[in-house]
DOSESE-369300 format. One record per residue: x, y, z of N, C-alpha, C, CB in turn; residue in one letter. Coordinates in steps of 0.05 Angstrom, whole numbers, plus 32768, in hexadecimal, padded with zeros to 4 digits. Glycine has a CB too. Layout:
BEGIN
XYZXYZXYZXYZA;...
end
This chain:
BEGIN
81F47E2A7F6C81EC7E4B7F7682087E597F7B81D87E4C7F98M;820A7E637F7082257E807F7B82287E897F8F82267E9A7F72A;82467E8C7F99824E7E8D7FB482447EA37FBD82697E8B7FB8L;82397EBD7FB0822A7ED47FC382157EC77FC982217EF27FB8G;81FC7EB67FB881E87EAD7FC081E67E9B7FD281DE7EA87FB0N;81F17E8C7FD981FA7E847FEA81FF7E8F800C82097E807FDCI;82117E9E800982147EBB801D82037EC48024821F7ED28015F;81EF7ECB801281D07EE1801881C07EC5802781BA7EF27FF1N;81C97EB4801F81A97EA1802981B27E988043819E7E808013F;81D07E97805081D17E8F806881CF7EB3808081F17E798068F;81CF7EC5807081DA7EE3808481BE7EEB809181E97F05806DV;81BB7EE880AB81A97EED80B381957F0980A081B37EEF80CEP;81827F0180A9816E7F15809781617F3B80A2814E7EFF8095K;81757F4280B1816C7F5580CA816C7F6E80B281877F5880ECD;817C7F6C8094817A7F7C808B815F7F7A807681927F818084K;81577F65807681377F658067811F7F6C8078812F7F46805CK;811D7F57808C81077F58809C81007F7080B581077F3F80A7F;81147F7D80C081177F8E80D8810B7FA680B681427F9080F0F;811B7FAF80A7810A7FCE808F80E87FC68089811E7FCE8062P;80DD7FB0808980C87FAB808180B37FAC808F80C97F9B8078L;80B97FA580A880A77FA980C980B27FC580CD80B27F8F80EAF;80C97FD580C480C67FF280D480B07FFF80B680EE800980DBE;80B47FEF809B809F8000809580818001809580A380048084Q;807A7FE580A0805C7FE180AE80557FF180C380587FC880B9A;80647FED80D58064800980EA805D802280E0807F800F80F5G;8071802D80D3806A805080C38055804B80BD807A805E80A7S;8045803480A78034803680948019803480B08039801C8077N;801A802A80C07FFF802780D28003804480DF7FFD800980EDL;801A805480E7801C806F80EF8011807D80E18031807880F1I;8012807C80C68004809080AF7FEE808980B78008808E808EE;7FE0806F80AF7FC3806C80A77FB0807880BA7FBB805180A4M;7FC0807880D57FB1808680F37FAF80A180F07FC28083810FA;7FC380A980E97FB780C980DE7FAD80D180CD7FC380DB80DBK;7FA780BE80BA7F9D80C580A07F8080C780B07FA380AD8084V;7F7880AA80C27F6080A880CC7F5880C480E67F61808780D7L;7F6980C280EA7F7180E281037F5C80F980F37FA280F48102N;7F7180F680E27F63811180D07F45810E80C07F79811680B5E;7F3A80FC80B67F2B80FC80AB7F1480F980C47F2F80EB8097A;7F1980F580DC7EFF80F580EA7EFB811180FB7EFD80DB80FEV;7F13812080F47F12813580FE7F07815280E57F2F8135810CN;7F0A814980D07F05815A80C07EE7815780BA7F17815780ABT;7ED9817480B17EC0817380A97EB6817180877EB7818980B8T;7EC6817180787ECD8173805B7ECC815B80567EE581808052D;7EB0815180497EAB813D80407EB88136802C7E97813C803CE;7EBF814480187ED781387FFB7EF681387FFE7ED5814E7FDEV;7EF88148801F7F0E813E802A7F15812180397F1181508039K;7EFA812280487EF8810280507F0080F780447EE580F48053R;7EED80EB80257EF080E280187F0680D5800A7EE680EB8014K;7F1A80EF80087F3A80EE7FFD7F4980DF80187F4A81127FF6E;7F3680E180287F4E80CF80457F4880BB80467F4F80D58067L;7F2F80AF803F7F2A809E803A7F308088802A7F1F80A38039T;7F38809380107F46808B7FF07F6A807C80067F4E80B87FD1K;7F6F809780117F8D8094801C7F90807A802B7F9680AD802FR;7F828073803B7F838060804A7F768048804B7F818067805BI;7F6C804380247F6F8035801C7F80802880117F6580388017E;7F8D803580047FB1803A7FF67FC18030800F7FBD80647FEED;7FBF803680267FD9803380327FD08016803C7FE2804C804AL;7FB4800B80407FB67FF1804C7FB97FE1803A7FA17FE9805CE;7FB67FE9801C7FC97FDB80057FDE7FDA800B7FCB7FE67FEBH;7FEF7FEB8013800B7FE6801480197FDB803180178001800BR;80097FD58043800E7FCB805880077FA6804E7FFB7FDB8072G;7FF57F9F80447FEC7F85802F80047F7A80237FD77F8E8015D;80157F91801780317F8E8006803F7F898018803C7FA57FF5D;80497F9E8028805C7F95803D80557F7A804A805D7FAA8052I;80467F728053803E7F58806180437F41804D801E7F588069T;80417F45803880467F2C8027805F7F2C801E80357F28800FH;806D7F438019808D7F3F801A80A07F38803580977F58800FQ;808A7F3B8049809A7F2C805D809B7F09805F80917F368078I;80867F02805980777EE6805180857EDB803580517EEC804AH;808F7EEA801A80A27EE5800C80BB7EDF801980A47EF77FFDL;80C97EF8802B80E57EF1803680E87ED6805180F07F118044E;80D47ED4805880CF7EBF806A80D57E9B806080B17EC58071L;80C77EA3803B80C87E8A803280E67E8A801D80A97E838023G;80F87EA1801E810E7E9B801081237E97801E81127EAC7FFFK;81197EA6803481327E9F804D812F7E8E8065813A7EB8805CN;81487E7F805F81497E668070815D7E74809281607E468058F;816C7E8D8095816F7E9A80AD815A7EAB80AE81887EA880B1I;814D7EAB80C481467ECF80CA814C7ECE80F181167EDB80BFT;814B7EED80EA814F7EFC8108813F7EF1811A81497F198109P;812F7EE7812181217ED7813281057EBE812081157EF08149F;80FB7EAC813A80EB7EA0813280DB7EA1811F80E47E9D813FD;80DB7E96810380C67E9580F180A97E9880F880C87E8180E6R;809F7E92810C808D7E8D810F807E7EA9811F808F7E75811AE;80967EB1812E80937ED5813B80917EEB812080B77EE2814FD;80A57EDA811180A07EF180F180897EF580ED80A77EE780D2I;80817EE480E5805E7ED780DE80487EEB80EE80577EB080F0H;80597EE2810480437EEF811A803F7F11811280517EEC8140S;804F7F16811380537F34811A803D7F44810580777F3E8114L;80547F3780E780497F4580D480287F3D80CB805D7F4180BDA;80207F2A80E380087F2580DC7FF57F3180F080057F0A80DAS;7FFC7F3881047FF57F4B81127FF57F7081127FFF7F408122S;800D7F738107800D7F9380F67FFA7F9380DE802E7F9D80E8L;7FF17F7880C97FE47F8280C17FC07F8280CB7FEE7F7C80ADD;7FBF7F7080DD7F9F7F8080E57F9C7F9980F27F8E7F6F80F8D;7FB67FA080F77FAC7FBF81027FA67FCE80ED7FC17FD08114V;7FB27FCC80C77FAD7FDF80C47F917FD680AF7FC57FF080BCA;7F8C7FBE80B37F717FAE80A47F5A7FC280BD7F717F7C80A9D;7F637FC080D37F487FCE80E27F4C7FF280E47F467FBF8108Y;7F587FF380DB7F62801480DB7F49801780C07F90801E80D0I;7F5A800D80B17F4D800A80997F27800A80947F5A7FEF8092H;7F227FF080A27F017FE880AE7EF57FFF80AE7EFC7FDC80CEG;7EFE800F80C47EF8802B80D57EEA803680C57F0F803F80DDA;7F04803D80B07F028058809C7EF58051808A7F1B80658090S;7EF3803680797EE08027806C7EC5801E80747EEC80148067N;7EBC802680917E9A8027809B7E968041809B7E91801B80BBR;7EA5805A80A87E9E807080A07E948081808E7EA8807480A1M;7EA5807380767E9A807E805D7E80806D804E7EB280808049D;7E7D804F80527E71803B804A7E4C804A805D7E8580188057M;7E53804B80787E41805480867E32806880857E4780568095Y;7E47807F80737E4180A280797E3280AC808D7E3380AF8066K;7E55809E80A27E4B80AB80B97E6380CB80B47E4F809280DCV;7E4D80E180AC7E6180FF80A77E5F810E80C67E51811A8088T;7E5F810380DB7E61811580EE7E6A80FF81017E48812780F5Q;7E7E80F681047E8E80EB81107E9780F781307EA280EA80FCP;7E8B80E281477E8780E781637EA580F181707E7980CC8171T;7EA380FD81807EB58105818E7ECB80E7819F7EA2811981A1Q;7EB680D281A17EC480AF81A67ED880AE81927EAD809081A0A;7ECA80AD81767EDB80A781647EF780B781657ECC80AB814CM;7EF780D481637F0780E281677F2080E381787EFB80F0816AK;7F0D80D481907F2580C881A07F3180B781A07F2480C481B1E;7F2180A581977F2C808F818D7F42808B81727F1580828189L;7F3B809D81657F4E809D814E7F6780AB815E7F4280AF8132A;7F6B80C881657F7F80D281787F9180B781847F6E80E28191E;7F83809E81987F8F809081A37FA2807C81877F79808281B6L;7F96807481767F9D8062816A7FB5806A815F7F8B805B815BL;7FBB8085814F7FCF8098814D7FE8809081627FC280B68153V;7FDB809581807FF0809081977FFF807781957FE4809181B3E;7FEA806081917FF0804281977FFA803A817C7FD6802E81A3A;7FFC8046815F8012803C814C802980448151801080428133T;8022805D8159803F8068815D805680568167803F807E8171E;8045804E8181805980378199805D8022818F804C802C81B6H;804A801E8179804E7FFE816C80657FFE8151802B7FF1815EV;80658013814780868020813B809780228147808980378132A;8099802C816480B3802C816E80BA801C817B80B8803C817AK;80A38005817F80AE7FE8818880BA7FD98177809B7FD78190A;80B27FDA816580B77FC5814980D47FD7813E80947FC6812BV;80DD7FEF813B80F77FF6814081087FFA814A80FB7FFD813EY;81057FEE816781127FE8818081267FCC817480F87FE1819DE;81097FB78164810C7F9B815F81267F90815A80FC7F95814BL;81377F9F814A81507F9E813B815D7F968153815C7FB9812BK;81617FA9816381727FA3817F81627F918194817A7FBE818ED;81637F818196815C7F68819F815C7F7181BF81717F4F8194I;81777F8481C581787F7B81E3816E7F9581EB81957F7181F2K;81567FA181DD81567FC181E581347FB881F581587FE081C0N;813D7FA48205811F7F9F821C81127FB1821981217F9E823CI;81227FC7823781177FD8823B81057FF0822481287FDE824AR;810F7FF0821180F8800581F880E27FF881F08104800D81D9N;80F37FE881EC80D27FCC81E280C47FCC81F980D97FA181DCI;80C37FC7821380B37FBB822780AC7FD7822A80BE7FA88240T;80AE7FF0822580A58007822F80948014822080B880168236D;8097800B81FE8087800981EE806E7FF581EF8095800681DBS;80787FDA81F880617FCD81ED804B7FDC8217806B7F9781E3C;80527FE2822780457FEB823E80348000823580587FF48252V;803480178224802E80268221801B80268206804080328225R;8022801581F58000800281E87FF37FFE81F97FFF7FE481DBI;7FF77FE8820A7FE47FDE821D7FCE7FF1822D7FF57FD38231N;7FDB800C82347FCF802382417FBD803082317FE18035824BS;7FC4803582177FB7803A81F87FA0802981F77FCC803081DDV;7FA1801381F87F8B7FFD81F77F7E7FFB82077F8F7FE981F5E;7F898000822C7F688004823C7F5D801C82357F668005825EN;7F69803682297F5C805482287F478048821B7F6B80718218K;7F4A803981FA7F42803E81E97F24802A81F27F57803C81D1A;7F33801382027F158003820D7F008010821A7F197FEF8222D;7F098025822A7EF9803482457EE3804782307F15804F825EY;7EF3805C82187EE5806A820B7EC4805C81FA7EFB807481F9I;7EDC803B81F87EC6802D81E07EAD802E81E87EC9800D81D9F;7EB8801F820B7E9C801B82187E8A803082217E9F800B822FE;7E92803C822B7E8A805A822E7E73806182107EAE8071822DK;7E7B806581FE7E72807281E27E59805C81D47E93807481CBA;7E5F804881E07E46803581DB7E33803481EC7E4C801B81D9V;7E34803882097E22803C82207E1B805382197E2B803A823BA;7E1C806B820D7E18807F82077E0B807781ED7E2E80908209E;7E06807081E17DFA806E81C97DE7805881C77E0D806C81B6L;7DE3804881DB7DC9803581E77DB8804081F57DD0801F81F9F;7DC7805482077DB6806A82177DA9808482097DC98075822CE;7DB1809281FD7DB480A581EA7DA880A481DA7DC680AA81E1F;7DB0809781BC7DA5809781A17D908082819A7DBA80938190E;7D71809881977D62808C818D7D5D807E816F7D5780988193K;7D73807F81587D6B807A81437D84805E813F7D698097812FD;7D78804A81407D868039813F7DA0803581247D7480278142A;7D98803E81197DA0803981057DC0804A81007D88804080F4I;7DBD8064810E7DD4806C81177DE48060812D7DD18082811DI;7DD88052813A7DE0804381557DEF802F81427DC68034816DL;7DE9802181377DF9800981217E13801D81147DDE7FFA8101I;7E0E802281087E1B803280F77E3B803B810B7E03804C80EFK;7E2A8051811E7E4F805881357E558045813D7E52806B8154H;7E46803181517E4B801D81517E66800B81467E39801B8149K;7E5E8003812E7E777FF581207E8B800B81227E717FEA80FFE;7E80802581167EA08030810F7EB2802B812E7EA0805A8105V;7EA0803481417EB9803281637EBD801981647EAB803B8188L;7EB68002815A7EC37FEC815F7ED27FE2814A7EB37FD98167S;7EDD7FEA81327EF07FE5811D7F007FF9812E7EE87FEC80FAS;7F02801081357F15802581467F288012815D7F00803F8159M;7F0E800F816B7F1B7FFE81887F227FE3817E7F027FF981A4E;7F1C7FCE816C7F2B7FBB81647F457FC1815E7F207FB08152T;7F4F7FD881517F697FDE814E7F7D7FDD815B7F6B7FEE8148A;7F6E7FEE816E7F877FEE818B7F827FD381927F82800681ABT;7F737FC2818C7F757FA8819D7F8B7F9F81967F607F928199D;7F8A7FA181777F9F7F9081647FC17F9A81657F947F958143K;7FB27FBC81707FD07FC881767FE07FB681927FCB7FEF8180C;7FD07FAB819F7FDB7F9D81B77FE27F8281AF7FC77F9C81CFE;7FD57F77819A7FDC7F5A81927FF97F6081927FCF7F4D8175D;80007F76817A801D7F7C817280317F718195801E7FA78169V;80297F8181A080307F8A81B880367F7081C5801C7F9C81C7S;80277F5581CB80267F4281D1803C7F3081C2800F7F3E81D1N;803B7F3381A580477F1E8198806C7F3081A080397F188170V;80707F43819B80887F5581A4808F7F4881C2807E7F7981A6L;80857F4681CE80887F4081EC80967F2481E780697F3F8200E;80887F1481DC808A7EF481D8809D7EF081C480707EE581CES;80A97F0281B580CB7F0581AB80DD7F0E81C280D07F1E8192I;80D67F2A81CE80E47F2681E180F47F0F81F480D97F2E81E9L;80DC7F04820680DE7EE8821480F17ED0820880C17EDC8214V;80F47ED381EA81017EC581D8811B7EC681DA80FC7ECB81C3K;811D7EE181D4812F7EE281C481467EF981D681227EEA81A6N;81407F0681ED814C7F1481FF81627F0D820F813B7F1A820DA;
end
């Protein structure tokens, strides 16, 4: 093994892992913004284009996650525990999966008139992913405990709001919606959106665990 390769093997990989995590965070923000645009447009052709855009971004997120896992296999020294790197990558990927799931269900179930609750949840997802991305960005300086913790608190607050909107919307569906098919379709879309905010909270929990171990 060449001397340069030996040196690269033992140098902490903050120049590899953190940029990938930042890319994942930025990708989530873009996915959430596109979903928010999709639920607020009345143009069906435009919504189809936005749905395709979200699918493309989800594939990009998969590629980023795969690259993080490849780096874990290639590198001996990591900036923090390997298990935490894996957990963080997986939790970020889960957020992308459920944003994509919400978009996909809207398309497949032909939900042409997104409800007010869907619009509110989509807006909260933008807020949650922005806090996720900020916390992940701050992670490269592990001593920024206050900044990371503040973002985690905000993520949890957004998730609580999403829970309330989801539960209220489902209750109203059961009370007022007489068409069982529409009820099921709307509940499935709302569930995917609300679960996406849950997954943002999972990211927050992983970040807090990393802080406890490394700060």
